[in-house]
VOPA-998376 format. One record per residue: x, y, z of N, C-alpha, C in turn; residue in three letters; residue number from 1. Coordinates in nm, 2 decimals, decimal comma. Atoms other than C-alpha are relative to their C-alpha. Layout:
! residues N
[rec [X Y Z] [X Y Z] [X Y Z] ALA NUM]
...
This chain:
! residues 254
[rec [-0,02 -0,03 -0,14] [9,45 -5,96 -18,20] [0,06 -0,12 0,08] MET 1]
[rec [-0,06 0,10 -0,08] [9,66 -6,16 -17,95] [-0,08 -0,03 0,11] VAL 2]
[rec [0,07 0,05 -0,12] [9,49 -6,36 -17,70] [0,07 0,02 0,14] MET 3]
[rec [-0,09 0,01 -0,13] [9,61 -6,27 -17,34] [0,02 -0,13 0,05] PRO 4]
[rec [-0,05 0,14 -0,04] [9,81 -6,56 -17,20] [-0,08 -0,05 0,10] ALA 5]
[rec [0,09 0,06 -0,11] [9,60 -6,58 -16,88] [-0,13 -0,04 -0,02] LYS 6]
[rec [0,12 0,04 0,03] [9,28 -6,62 -17,05] [0,02 -0,12 -0,11] TRP 7]
[rec [-0,01 0,12 0,12] [9,41 -6,89 -17,32] [-0,08 -0,12 0,05] ARG 8]
[rec [0,06 0,13 -0,04] [9,30 -7,20 -17,10] [-0,15 0,03 0,01] ILE 9]
[rec [0,14 0,00 -0,01] [8,97 -7,06 -17,03] [-0,07 0,02 -0,11] LEU 10]
[rec [0,06 -0,01 0,13] [8,88 -6,95 -17,38] [0,00 -0,13 -0,08] LEU 11]
[rec [0,01 0,14 0,04] [8,98 -7,31 -17,48] [-0,10 -0,07 0,05] THR 12]
[rec [0,09 0,10 -0,05] [8,76 -7,47 -17,24] [-0,15 0,05 -0,03] VAL 13]
[rec [0,12 -0,06 0,01] [8,46 -7,23 -17,29] [-0,09 -0,07 -0,12] LEU 14]
[rec [0,08 0,07 0,12] [8,34 -7,39 -17,64] [-0,03 -0,15 0,04] PRO 15]
[rec [0,02 0,15 -0,04] [8,37 -7,74 -17,46] [-0,10 0,01 0,09] LEU 16]
[rec [0,11 -0,01 -0,10] [8,15 -7,61 -17,19] [-0,14 0,01 -0,08] THR 17]
[rec [0,11 -0,02 0,07] [7,90 -7,50 -17,45] [-0,05 -0,13 -0,06] GLY 18]
[rec [0,05 0,14 0,05] [7,89 -7,85 -17,61] [-0,04 -0,08 0,12] LEU 19]
[rec [0,04 0,08 -0,13] [7,87 -8,01 -17,26] [-0,15 0,03 0,03] TYR 20]
[rec [0,12 -0,03 -0,04] [7,58 -7,80 -17,18] [-0,12 -0,05 -0,11] GLY 21]
[rec [0,09 0,06 0,10] [7,41 -7,90 -17,51] [-0,04 -0,14 0,03] LEU 22]
[rec [0,02 0,15 -0,03] [7,46 -8,26 -17,42] [-0,09 -0,02 0,12] ALA 23]
[rec [0,08 0,02 -0,11] [7,32 -8,21 -17,09] [-0,15 0,02 -0,02] LYS 24]
[rec [0,14 -0,02 0,05] [7,01 -8,05 -17,23] [-0,07 -0,13 -0,08] VAL 25]
[rec [0,06 0,12 0,09] [6,95 -8,33 -17,49] [-0,03 -0,12 0,10] ALA 26]
[rec [0,03 0,11 -0,08] [7,00 -8,59 -17,21] [-0,13 0,02 0,10] ILE 27]
[rec [0,12 -0,04 -0,09] [6,75 -8,41 -16,98] [-0,14 -0,02 -0,08] HIS 28]
[rec [0,11 0,01 0,06] [6,49 -8,40 -17,25] [-0,03 -0,14 -0,06] ARG 29]
[rec [0,03 0,14 0,03] [6,52 -8,76 -17,35] [-0,03 -0,08 0,13] LEU 30]
[rec [0,03 0,07 -0,13] [6,49 -8,85 -16,97] [0,08 -0,09 0,03] GLY 31]
[rec [-0,09 0,09 -0,04] [6,81 -9,01 -16,94] [0,09 0,06 0,13] TRP 32]
[rec [-0,06 -0,06 -0,13] [6,90 -8,88 -16,58] [-0,06 -0,08 0,10] GLU 33]
[rec [0,08 0,11 -0,10] [6,83 -9,20 -16,37] [0,08 0,05 0,13] PRO 34]
[rec [-0,06 -0,01 -0,13] [7,08 -9,08 -16,10] [-0,04 0,12 0,09] TRP 35]
[rec [0,05 -0,14 -0,09] [7,03 -8,83 -15,79] [0,14 0,01 0,08] ALA 36]
[rec [-0,11 -0,02 -0,10] [7,31 -8,67 -15,58] [-0,02 -0,07 0,12] PHE 37]
[rec [0,01 0,07 -0,13] [7,39 -8,89 -15,30] [0,15 -0,03 0,05] ASP 38]
[rec [-0,15 0,01 -0,04] [7,71 -8,99 -15,09] [0,09 -0,06 -0,10] PRO 39]
[rec [-0,10 0,07 0,08] [7,84 -9,22 -15,34] [0,04 0,09 -0,12] LEU 40]
[rec [-0,04 -0,10 0,09] [7,85 -8,95 -15,61] [0,08 0,11 0,04] THR 41]
[rec [-0,08 -0,10 -0,06] [7,97 -8,71 -15,36] [0,13 -0,04 0,02] GLY 42]
[rec [-0,14 0,06 -0,01] [8,26 -8,95 -15,29] [0,10 0,02 -0,11] SER 43]
[rec [-0,07 -0,01 0,14] [8,34 -8,94 -15,66] [0,06 0,13 -0,02] LEU 44]
[rec [-0,05 -0,15 0,02] [8,37 -8,55 -15,68] [0,10 0,01 0,10] PHE 45]
[rec [-0,11 -0,04 -0,10] [8,58 -8,54 -15,36] [0,11 -0,07 -0,03] GLY 46]
[rec [-0,13 0,06 0,04] [8,81 -8,80 -15,47] [0,07 0,07 -0,13] ALA 47]
[rec [-0,05 -0,08 0,11] [8,85 -8,63 -15,81] [0,05 0,13 0,04] ALA 48]
[rec [-0,07 -0,14 -0,05] [8,91 -8,29 -15,63] [0,13 -0,02 0,06] THR 49]
[rec [-0,13 0,01 -0,07] [9,17 -8,44 -15,41] [0,11 -0,05 -0,10] PHE 50]
[rec [-0,10 0,03 0,09] [9,36 -8,61 -15,70] [0,06 0,13 -0,07] VAL 51]
[rec [-0,05 -0,14 0,06] [9,36 -8,27 -15,90] [0,07 0,08 0,08] ILE 52]
[rec [-0,08 -0,07 -0,08] [9,47 -8,09 -15,60] [0,13 -0,03 0,03] ALA 53]
[rec [-0,13 0,06 -0,03] [9,75 -8,33 -15,52] [0,10 0,02 -0,12] PHE 54]
[rec [-0,09 -0,02 0,09] [9,89 -8,32 -15,86] [0,03 0,14 -0,04] VAL 55]
[rec [-0,01 -0,15 0,02] [9,84 -7,96 -15,91] [0,10 0,07 0,09] LEU 56]
[rec [-0,10 -0,03 -0,10] [10,04 -7,90 -15,59] [0,16 -0,03 -0,04] ASN 57]
[rec [-0,13 0,04 0,04] [10,32 -8,10 -15,71] [0,06 0,05 -0,12] GLY 58]
[rec [-0,05 -0,06 0,12] [10,34 -7,94 -16,05] [0,04 0,15 0,03] THR 59]
[rec [-0,03 -0,14 -0,02] [10,32 -7,60 -15,91] [0,15 0,01 0,07] LEU 60]
[rec [-0,15 0,03 -0,06] [10,63 -7,69 -15,69] [0,11 0,00 -0,10] GLY 61]
[rec [-0,11 0,04 0,10] [10,82 -7,82 -16,00] [0,02 0,13 -0,08] ASP 62]
[rec [0,00 -0,12 0,09] [10,72 -7,51 -16,20] [0,07 0,11 0,06] PHE 63]
[rec [-0,07 -0,11 -0,08] [10,84 -7,27 -15,94] [0,15 -0,03 0,00] LYS 64]
[rec [-0,15 0,01 -0,01] [11,17 -7,44 -15,91] [0,05 0,02 -0,14] ALA 65]
[rec [-0,05 -0,02 0,13] [11,20 -7,45 -16,29] [0,00 0,14 -0,06] SER 66]
[rec [-0,01 -0,14 0,05] [11,11 -7,09 -16,35] [0,11 0,08 0,05] ALA 67]
[rec [-0,12 -0,08 -0,07] [11,40 -7,00 -16,12] [0,14 -0,03 -0,08] ASP 68]
[rec [-0,13 0,03 0,05] [11,66 -7,15 -16,33] [0,06 0,10 -0,11] MET 69]
[rec [-0,05 -0,10 0,10] [11,68 -6,90 -16,61] [0,08 0,12 0,09] PRO 70]
[rec [-0,05 -0,10 -0,10] [11,74 -6,64 -16,32] [0,14 -0,03 0,04] VAL 71]
[rec [-0,12 0,04 -0,05] [12,02 -6,85 -16,19] [0,11 -0,01 -0,11] GLN 72]
[rec [-0,09 -0,01 0,10] [12,18 -6,88 -16,52] [0,06 0,15 -0,02] VAL 73]
[rec [-0,03 -0,15 0,00] [12,18 -6,51 -16,56] [0,09 0,05 0,11] ALA 74]
[rec [-0,09 -0,01 -0,12] [12,34 -6,49 -16,21] [0,13 -0,04 -0,02] ASN 75]
[rec [-0,13 0,07 0,01] [12,62 -6,72 -16,29] [0,07 0,09 -0,11] ALA 76]
[rec [-0,05 -0,07 0,11] [12,69 -6,54 -16,62] [0,04 0,15 0,04] VAL 77]
[rec [-0,05 -0,13 -0,05] [12,70 -6,21 -16,44] [0,10 0,00 0,10] GLU 78]
[rec [-0,13 0,01 -0,11] [12,93 -6,33 -16,16] [0,13 -0,03 -0,09] ALA 79]
[rec [-0,11 -0,01 0,08] [13,16 -6,43 -16,43] [0,05 0,11 -0,06] ILE 80]
[rec [-0,03 -0,13 0,06] [13,15 -6,11 -16,61] [0,07 0,10 0,11] GLN 81]
[rec [-0,04 -0,10 -0,09] [13,21 -5,93 -16,27] [0,16 -0,05 0,03] ASP 82]
[rec [-0,15 0,04 -0,01] [13,55 -6,15 -16,23] [0,07 0,05 -0,12] SER 83]
[rec [-0,07 -0,05 0,11] [13,63 -6,06 -16,59] [0,05 0,15 0,02] ASN 84]
[rec [-0,03 -0,14 -0,01] [13,60 -5,69 -16,52] [0,09 0,04 0,12] LEU 85]
[rec [-0,10 -0,01 -0,11] [13,79 -5,72 -16,19] [0,14 -0,01 -0,04] LEU 86]
[rec [-0,13 0,04 0,06] [14,08 -5,88 -16,37] [0,04 0,11 -0,08] VAL 87]
[rec [-0,04 -0,12 0,10] [14,07 -5,60 -16,64] [0,04 0,12 0,07] ALA 88]
[rec [-0,04 -0,13 -0,09] [14,07 -5,33 -16,38] [0,13 0,00 0,07] LYS 89]
[rec [-0,12 0,02 -0,07] [14,36 -5,47 -16,20] [0,13 -0,01 -0,09] ALA 90]
[rec [-0,12 0,02 0,09] [14,57 -5,55 -16,51] [-0,04 0,09 -0,12] ASN 91]
[rec [0,04 -0,09 0,11] [14,56 -5,28 -16,79] [0,02 -0,07 -0,13] ALA 92]
[rec [-0,04 0,09 0,13] [14,71 -5,54 -17,04] [-0,10 -0,09 -0,03] GLU 93]
[rec [0,10 0,11 0,04] [14,42 -5,78 -17,01] [-0,11 0,06 -0,08] TYR 94]
[rec [0,12 -0,04 0,07] [14,15 -5,74 -17,26] [-0,13 -0,10 0,04] ASP 95]
[rec [0,12 0,09 -0,05] [13,81 -5,86 -17,11] [-0,10 -0,03 -0,13] PRO 96]
[rec [0,10 0,01 0,09] [13,62 -5,84 -17,45] [-0,01 -0,14 -0,04] ALA 97]
[rec [0,03 0,12 0,05] [13,69 -6,20 -17,57] [-0,09 -0,08 0,09] PRO 98]
[rec [0,09 0,08 -0,09] [13,54 -6,35 -17,25] [-0,13 0,05 0,01] LEU 99]
[rec [0,13 -0,07 0,01] [13,25 -6,09 -17,27] [-0,08 -0,06 -0,11] THR 100]
[rec [0,06 0,05 0,11] [13,17 -6,21 -17,61] [-0,04 -0,15 0,01] GLN 101]
[rec [0,04 0,12 -0,03] [13,18 -6,57 -17,50] [-0,13 -0,02 0,08] SER 102]
[rec [0,13 0,00 -0,11] [12,91 -6,49 -17,22] [-0,11 0,04 -0,10] LEU 103]
[rec [0,11 -0,04 0,07] [12,70 -6,32 -17,49] [-0,02 -0,12 -0,08] VAL 104]
[rec [0,03 0,12 0,09] [12,73 -6,62 -17,72] [-0,09 -0,10 0,08] ASP 105]
[rec [0,07 0,09 -0,10] [12,61 -6,84 -17,43] [-0,14 0,04 0,01] ILE 106]
[rec [0,13 -0,04 -0,04] [12,32 -6,63 -17,35] [-0,08 0,00 -0,14] LEU 107]
[rec [0,07 0,02 0,13] [12,23 -6,61 -17,72] [-0,04 -0,13 -0,04] GLN 108]
[rec [0,03 0,13 0,03] [12,25 -6,98 -17,78] [-0,10 -0,05 0,09] ALA 109]
[rec [0,09 0,06 -0,10] [12,05 -7,04 -17,47] [-0,15 0,05 -0,04] THR 110]
[rec [0,12 -0,06 0,04] [11,77 -6,80 -17,59] [-0,06 -0,07 -0,13] LEU 111]
[rec [0,05 0,06 0,13] [11,77 -6,94 -17,95] [-0,04 -0,15 0,04] ASP 112]
[rec [0,04 0,14 -0,04] [11,74 -7,30 -17,79] [-0,14 0,01 0,06] TRP 113]
[rec [0,14 0,01 -0,07] [11,44 -7,21 -17,56] [-0,11 0,08 -0,08] LEU 114]
[rec [0,12 -0,08 0,09] [11,25 -6,95 -17,80] [-0,02 -0,05 -0,12] GLU 115]
[rec [0,00 0,04 0,14] [11,33 -7,08 -18,13] [0,00 -0,15 -0,03] GLN 116]
[rec [0,01 0,13 0,02] [11,35 -7,44 -18,07] [0,13 -0,06 -0,06] GLY 117]
[rec [-0,14 0,06 0,06] [11,73 -7,49 -18,19] [0,06 -0,09 0,09] LYS 118]
[rec [-0,04 0,12 -0,08] [11,91 -7,79 -18,08] [0,09 0,05 0,12] PRO 119]
[rec [-0,06 -0,04 -0,12] [12,04 -7,77 -17,73] [0,16 -0,02 -0,02] GLN 120]
[rec [-0,14 0,03 0,01] [12,38 -7,91 -17,84] [0,07 0,13 -0,07] GLU 121]
[rec [-0,06 -0,13 0,05] [12,43 -7,57 -18,02] [0,07 0,09 0,12] ALA 122]
[rec [-0,05 -0,10 -0,10] [12,51 -7,42 -17,67] [0,14 -0,07 0,05] ILE 123]
[rec [-0,14 0,06 -0,04] [12,81 -7,66 -17,61] [0,12 0,07 -0,06] ALA 124]
[rec [-0,10 -0,07 0,06] [13,04 -7,49 -17,85] [0,03 0,14 0,07] PRO 125]
[rec [-0,02 -0,13 -0,08] [12,97 -7,15 -17,67] [0,05 -0,02 0,16] ALA 126]
[rec [-0,08 0,02 -0,12] [13,05 -7,30 -17,34] [0,15 -0,03 0,00] LEU 127]
[rec [-0,15 0,05 0,01] [13,37 -7,47 -17,46] [0,09 0,13 -0,05] ASP 128]
[rec [-0,07 -0,11 0,01] [13,47 -7,13 -17,61] [0,02 0,09 0,12] GLN 129]
[rec [-0,03 -0,08 -0,14] [13,45 -6,96 -17,25] [0,10 -0,06 0,06] LEU 130]
[rec [-0,12 0,06 -0,06] [13,70 -7,22 -17,15] [0,13 0,05 -0,08] THR 131]
[rec [-0,12 -0,06 0,08] [13,94 -7,09 -17,43] [0,01 0,14 0,04] VAL 132]
[rec [-0,03 -0,13 -0,03] [13,87 -6,73 -17,34] [0,06 0,00 0,14] SER 133]
[rec [-0,05 0,00 -0,13] [13,95 -6,82 -16,97] [0,16 -0,02 -0,02] LEU 134]
[rec [-0,16 0,00 0,01] [14,31 -6,92 -17,09] [0,05 0,11 -0,02] ALA 135]
[rec [-0,07 -0,12 0,02] [14,36 -6,58 -17,20] [0,02 0,09 0,15] GLY 136]
[rec [0,02 -0,07 -0,13] [14,29 -6,47 -16,82] [0,12 -0,05 0,09] MET 137]
[rec [-0,08 0,06 -0,09] [14,55 -6,71 -16,67] [0,12 0,08 0,03] LEU 138]
[rec [-0,13 -0,08 -0,04] [14,87 -6,48 -16,67] [-0,04 0,13 0,07] PRO 139]
[rec [0,02 -0,12 -0,07] [14,69 -6,19 -16,51] [-0,10 -0,03 0,12] TYR 140]
[rec [0,08 0,02 -0,11] [14,48 -6,36 -16,22] [0,05 -0,10 0,08] THR 141]
[rec [-0,01 0,10 -0,11] [14,50 -6,57 -15,93] [-0,09 -0,14 -0,01] SER 142]
[rec [0,07 0,12 0,00] [14,39 -6,93 -15,86] [-0,15 -0,01 0,05] GLY 143]
[rec [0,14 -0,01 -0,05] [14,09 -6,84 -15,65] [-0,09 0,05 -0,09] PRO 144]
[rec [0,10 -0,07 0,09] [13,92 -6,61 -15,91] [-0,02 -0,09 -0,12] ILE 145]
[rec [0,02 0,10 0,12] [13,97 -6,88 -16,18] [-0,09 -0,10 0,04] LEU 146]
[rec [0,07 0,12 -0,07] [13,84 -7,15 -15,95] [-0,16 0,05 0,01] SER 147]
[rec [0,15 -0,06 -0,01] [13,51 -6,91 -15,88] [-0,06 0,00 -0,14] ARG 148]
[rec [0,05 0,01 0,13] [13,48 -6,87 -16,26] [-0,04 -0,13 -0,06] ILE 149]
[rec [0,03 0,15 0,04] [13,50 -7,24 -16,32] [-0,12 -0,05 0,06] GLN 150]
[rec [0,13 0,05 -0,07] [13,23 -7,31 -16,06] [-0,12 0,05 -0,05] ALA 151]
[rec [0,11 -0,06 0,05] [13,01 -7,06 -16,22] [-0,03 -0,07 -0,13] GLU 152]
[rec [0,01 0,08 0,12] [13,07 -7,23 -16,55] [-0,06 -0,13 0,02] GLN 153]
[rec [0,07 0,13 -0,03] [12,98 -7,57 -16,41] [-0,14 0,02 0,04] ALA 154]
[rec [0,14 -0,05 -0,03] [12,67 -7,42 -16,27] [-0,09 0,03 -0,11] LYS 155]
[rec [0,08 -0,03 0,12] [12,56 -7,30 -16,60] [-0,03 -0,12 -0,07] ILE 156]
[rec [0,02 0,12 0,07] [12,62 -7,64 -16,75] [-0,13 -0,08 0,06] ARG 157]
[rec [0,09 0,08 -0,09] [12,42 -7,80 -16,47] [-0,14 0,05 -0,01] LEU 158]
[rec [0,13 -0,06 0,01] [12,13 -7,56 -16,49] [-0,07 -0,02 -0,15] LEU 159]
[rec [0,04 0,02 0,11] [12,11 -7,59 -16,86] [-0,05 -0,14 -0,03] LEU 160]
[rec [0,03 0,15 0,02] [12,10 -7,98 -16,85] [-0,14 -0,01 0,10] ALA 161]
[rec [0,14 0,02 -0,06] [11,81 -7,95 -16,58] [-0,11 0,06 -0,08] TYR 162]
[rec [0,11 -0,07 0,07] [11,62 -7,70 -16,80] [-0,03 -0,10 -0,13] ILE 163]
[rec [0,02 0,10 0,11] [11,66 -7,97 -17,09] [-0,09 -0,10 0,05] GLY 164]
[rec [0,07 0,13 -0,04] [11,54 -8,25 -16,88] [-0,15 0,04 0,03] ILE 165]
[rec [0,15 -0,06 -0,02] [11,23 -8,04 -16,77] [-0,08 0,02 -0,12] ASN 166]
[rec [0,06 -0,03 0,12] [11,16 -7,94 -17,11] [-0,04 -0,13 -0,09] ARG 167]
[rec [0,04 0,11 0,08] [11,16 -8,28 -17,27] [-0,04 -0,13 0,07] ASP 168]
[rec [0,04 0,10 -0,07] [11,06 -8,51 -16,99] [-0,14 0,03 0,05] THR 169]
[rec [0,14 -0,01 -0,05] [10,69 -8,57 -16,91] [-0,01 -0,05 0,15] ASP 170]
[rec [-0,02 0,05 -0,14] [10,71 -8,59 -16,52] [-0,13 -0,07 0,04] PHE 171]
[rec [0,13 0,04 -0,06] [10,34 -8,64 -16,44] [-0,09 -0,07 -0,10] VAL 172]
[rec [0,08 0,06 0,10] [10,24 -8,84 -16,75] [-0,09 -0,10 0,05] GLY 173]
[rec [0,09 0,10 -0,07] [10,13 -9,15 -16,55] [-0,11 0,06 0,08] PRO 174]
[rec [0,08 -0,05 -0,09] [9,94 -8,92 -16,32] [-0,13 0,04 -0,09] ALA 175]
[rec [0,13 -0,04 0,08] [9,72 -8,80 -16,63] [-0,08 -0,09 -0,02] TYR 176]
[rec [0,07 0,11 0,01] [9,59 -9,13 -16,67] [-0,11 0,00 0,11] VAL 177]
[rec [0,10 -0,01 -0,12] [9,43 -9,12 -16,32] [-0,10 0,12 0,00] LEU 178]
[rec [0,08 -0,12 0,01] [9,33 -8,77 -16,38] [-0,12 -0,01 -0,10] LEU 179]
[rec [0,09 0,02 0,11] [9,16 -8,84 -16,70] [-0,12 -0,09 0,03] GLU 180]
[rec [0,11 0,09 -0,05] [8,97 -9,14 -16,55] [-0,08 0,06 0,08] VAL 181]
[rec [0,11 -0,08 -0,08] [8,83 -8,92 -16,28] [-0,07 0,09 -0,05] PHE 182]
[rec [0,07 -0,10 0,06] [8,74 -8,65 -16,51] [-0,10 -0,05 -0,10] LEU 183]
[rec [0,11 0,05 0,08] [8,55 -8,88 -16,75] [-0,11 -0,05 0,09] VAL 184]
[rec [0,13 0,06 -0,09] [8,36 -9,04 -16,45] [-0,06 0,11 0,05] GLY 185]
[rec [0,08 -0,11 -0,06] [8,28 -8,71 -16,29] [-0,08 0,06 -0,12] VAL 186]
[rec [0,08 -0,08 0,10] [8,16 -8,56 -16,63] [-0,14 -0,09 -0,04] LEU 187]
[rec [0,11 0,08 0,03] [7,94 -8,88 -16,69] [-0,09 0,01 0,10] CYS 188]
[rec [0,10 -0,02 -0,14] [7,81 -8,85 -16,34] [-0,10 0,12 -0,01] ALA 189]
[rec [0,08 -0,13 0,02] [7,71 -8,49 -16,40] [-0,10 0,00 -0,11] LEU 190]
[rec [0,09 0,00 0,10] [7,54 -8,57 -16,72] [-0,12 -0,08 0,03] LEU 191]
[rec [0,10 0,10 -0,04] [7,33 -8,85 -16,56] [-0,07 0,04 0,13] LEU 192]
[rec [0,05 -0,05 -0,12] [7,26 -8,67 -16,23] [-0,13 0,08 -0,03] ILE 193]
[rec [0,11 -0,10 0,02] [6,90 -8,52 -16,23] [-0,03 0,06 0,11] GLY 194]
[rec [0,04 -0,08 -0,12] [6,76 -8,25 -16,00] [-0,13 0,06 -0,01] ALA 195]
[rec [0,14 -0,06 0,01] [6,42 -8,09 -15,91] [0,00 0,13 -0,09] ALA 196]
[rec [-0,01 -0,10 0,08] [6,54 -7,78 -16,08] [0,11 -0,02 -0,11] SER 197]
[rec [-0,09 0,01 0,11] [6,69 -7,82 -16,42] [0,10 0,09 -0,03] PHE 198]
[rec [-0,10 -0,11 0,05] [6,83 -7,48 -16,48] [0,11 0,00 0,11] SER 199]
[rec [-0,11 0,01 -0,10] [7,02 -7,51 -16,14] [0,10 -0,11 -0,02] GLU 200]
[rec [-0,07 0,11 0,03] [7,15 -7,86 -16,24] [0,09 0,04 -0,12] ASN 201]
[rec [-0,08 -0,03 0,12] [7,26 -7,73 -16,58] [0,12 0,09 0,04] LEU 202]
[rec [-0,10 -0,11 -0,03] [7,45 -7,42 -16,43] [0,12 -0,06 0,08] VAL 203]
[rec [-0,12 0,07 -0,10] [7,63 -7,63 -16,15] [0,07 -0,09 -0,09] VAL 204]
[rec [-0,07 0,09 0,06] [7,71 -7,90 -16,39] [0,10 0,06 -0,11] SER 205]
[rec [-0,07 -0,08 0,08] [7,85 -7,65 -16,64] [0,13 0,07 0,05] CYS 206]
[rec [-0,11 -0,06 -0,07] [8,06 -7,48 -16,39] [0,10 -0,10 0,05] LEU 207]
[rec [-0,09 0,10 -0,04] [8,20 -7,79 -16,26] [0,09 -0,06 -0,10] LEU 208]
[rec [-0,05 0,02 0,11] [8,28 -7,89 -16,61] [0,11 0,07 -0,04] PHE 209]
[rec [-0,10 -0,11 0,06] [8,47 -7,58 -16,68] [0,11 -0,02 0,10] THR 210]
[rec [-0,12 0,00 -0,11] [8,67 -7,61 -16,34] [0,08 -0,11 -0,01] SER 211]
[rec [-0,09 0,11 0,00] [8,77 -7,96 -16,36] [0,08 -0,01 -0,15] PHE 212]
[rec [-0,09 0,01 0,12] [8,88 -7,94 -16,73] [0,09 0,12 -0,03] THR 213]
[rec [-0,10 -0,11 -0,02] [9,04 -7,60 -16,68] [0,13 -0,05 0,07] TYR 214]
[rec [-0,13 0,05 -0,11] [9,26 -7,76 -16,38] [0,06 -0,10 -0,09] LEU 215]
[rec [-0,08 0,11 0,09] [9,36 -8,06 -16,61] [0,07 0,07 -0,10] LEU 216]
[rec [-0,09 -0,06 0,10] [9,47 -7,83 -16,89] [0,12 0,08 0,06] LEU 217]
[rec [-0,10 -0,08 -0,07] [9,65 -7,60 -16,64] [0,10 -0,09 0,04] LEU 218]
[rec [-0,13 0,08 -0,02] [9,85 -7,90 -16,51] [0,08 -0,06 -0,11] ILE 219]
[rec [-0,07 0,05 0,12] [9,94 -8,01 -16,85] [0,08 0,13 -0,04] ARG 220]
[rec [-0,09 -0,13 0,05] [10,06 -7,64 -16,93] [0,11 0,00 0,10] ASP 221]
[rec [-0,10 -0,04 -0,10] [10,26 -7,60 -16,60] [0,10 -0,12 0,00] LEU 222]
[rec [-0,08 0,10 0,00] [10,42 -7,93 -16,66] [0,11 0,01 -0,08] ASP 223]
[rec [-0,12 -0,03 0,09] [10,65 -7,79 -16,92] [0,00 0,15 0,00] ASP 224]
[rec [-0,01 -0,14 -0,01] [10,75 -7,44 -16,82] [0,09 0,07 -0,10] PRO 225]
[rec [-0,09 -0,05 0,10] [10,98 -7,39 -17,13] [-0,06 -0,02 -0,14] PHE 226]
[rec [0,05 0,04 0,14] [10,74 -7,42 -17,43] [0,01 0,12 -0,09] GLN 227]
[rec [-0,02 -0,11 0,07] [10,74 -7,07 -17,57] [-0,04 -0,02 -0,16] TYR 228]
[rec [0,07 0,03 0,13] [10,52 -7,18 -17,87] [-0,13 0,08 -0,03] ASN 229]
[rec [0,11 -0,10 0,03] [10,26 -6,92 -17,84] [-0,15 -0,06 0,04] GLY 230]
[rec [0,11 0,08 -0,03] [10,00 -7,19 -17,72] [-0,01 0,01 0,17] ARG 231]
[rec [0,00 0,04 -0,15] [10,10 -7,20 -17,34] [-0,05 0,13 0,06] SER 232]
[rec [0,06 -0,12 -0,09] [9,93 -6,97 -17,08] [0,11 0,06 0,09] SER 233]
[rec [-0,09 -0,05 -0,09] [10,24 -6,96 -16,87] [0,14 -0,06 -0,02] VAL 234]
[rec [-0,14 0,05 0,02] [10,62 -7,00 -16,93] [0,10 0,06 0,08] ASP 235]
[rec [-0,10 -0,07 -0,08] [10,93 -6,93 -16,73] [0,05 0,11 -0,05] ALA 236]
[rec [-0,04 -0,13 0,05] [11,04 -6,58 -16,77] [0,15 0,01 -0,02] ASP 237]
[rec [-0,14 -0,01 0,05] [11,35 -6,52 -16,98] [0,04 0,14 -0,01] LEU 238]
[rec [-0,05 -0,12 0,00] [11,37 -6,16 -16,94] [0,14 0,04 0,07] SER 239]
[rec [-0,14 -0,03 -0,07] [11,68 -6,18 -16,70] [0,10 -0,04 -0,12] SER 240]
[rec [-0,12 0,04 0,10] [11,88 -6,36 -16,99] [0,00 0,11 -0,11] LEU 241]
[rec [0,02 -0,11 0,11] [11,75 -6,10 -17,25] [0,06 0,12 0,06] VAL 242]
[rec [-0,06 -0,13 -0,05] [11,85 -5,80 -17,04] [0,14 -0,01 0,02] ALA 243]
[rec [-0,14 0,01 -0,01] [12,18 -5,93 -16,95] [0,08 -0,02 -0,13] LEU 244]
[rec [-0,05 0,01 0,13] [12,26 -6,03 -17,31] [0,02 0,15 -0,05] ARG 245]
[rec [-0,02 -0,14 0,06] [12,18 -5,67 -17,43] [0,10 0,08 0,08] ASP 246]
[rec [-0,11 -0,08 -0,07] [12,39 -5,53 -17,15] [0,11 -0,01 -0,04] ARG 247]
[rec [-0,15 0,04 0,05] [12,69 -5,72 -17,24] [0,03 0,05 -0,14] LEU 248]
[rec [-0,05 -0,06 0,14] [12,65 -5,63 -17,61] [0,03 0,15 0,01] GLN 249]
[rec [-0,03 -0,14 0,00] [12,64 -5,28 -17,51] [0,13 0,03 0,04] LYS 250]
[rec [-0,12 -0,01 -0,08] [12,95 -5,30 -17,29] [0,11 -0,05 -0,13] THR 251]
[rec [-0,10 0,03 0,12] [13,12 -5,47 -17,62] [0,01 0,13 -0,10] LEU 252]
[rec [0,00 -0,11 0,10] [13,01 -5,18 -17,85] [0,05 0,12 0,07] ALA 253]
[rec [-0,05 -0,13 -0,06] [13,12 -4,91 -17,61] [0,16 0,00 0,01] SER 254]
């Protein structure tokens, strides 16, 4: 049975919460709860919450920008295909199939790179072949149409470069150090803080542990929106690329 993606992080955290609860019970029975909740510990929780919210907000912004890139690639490819069909409609001698095949190859190479982990360099020959296919269009079209196609081709190269950077670069790596320091501090404080009602203390401590740990793992997950390894809870949607590839393949087959 495949684990639903939206529950993956929570189901990862829950066993850790169980261990944390056992540790809390053990410390309580040993009488190692010398602290009480006061303004100082409150400021620790507040600072940890602020840092997590600050980093999460930035990571969400980067994720939304990255998640839009596959859609922009598909839009650029479709714009090139529109020009290709326009030239074919205006000139019966022009064969649009070679350029369409080049676009299919670009989409397939991009999907192989993102989904199967093949080298990004494999996309370059497909983009170069697009230039060769454009040469066959030269006798049948005007400069403005070719300029538009080349602009879309450059846009595809730029977007794929951005996707590669986002995939391979850990943008918030230094922030993880601060997050983990605060997380360790908060969790240790929760273990050592006593209360009049241990059951309430245990429940609140476990809930806070789950929340803080969940958010840290979520930030790590969102930092790379192009994983597609089956372990990520959220990835950028590639359905626009898949749908366009399939549609162009049907055009070639018809």
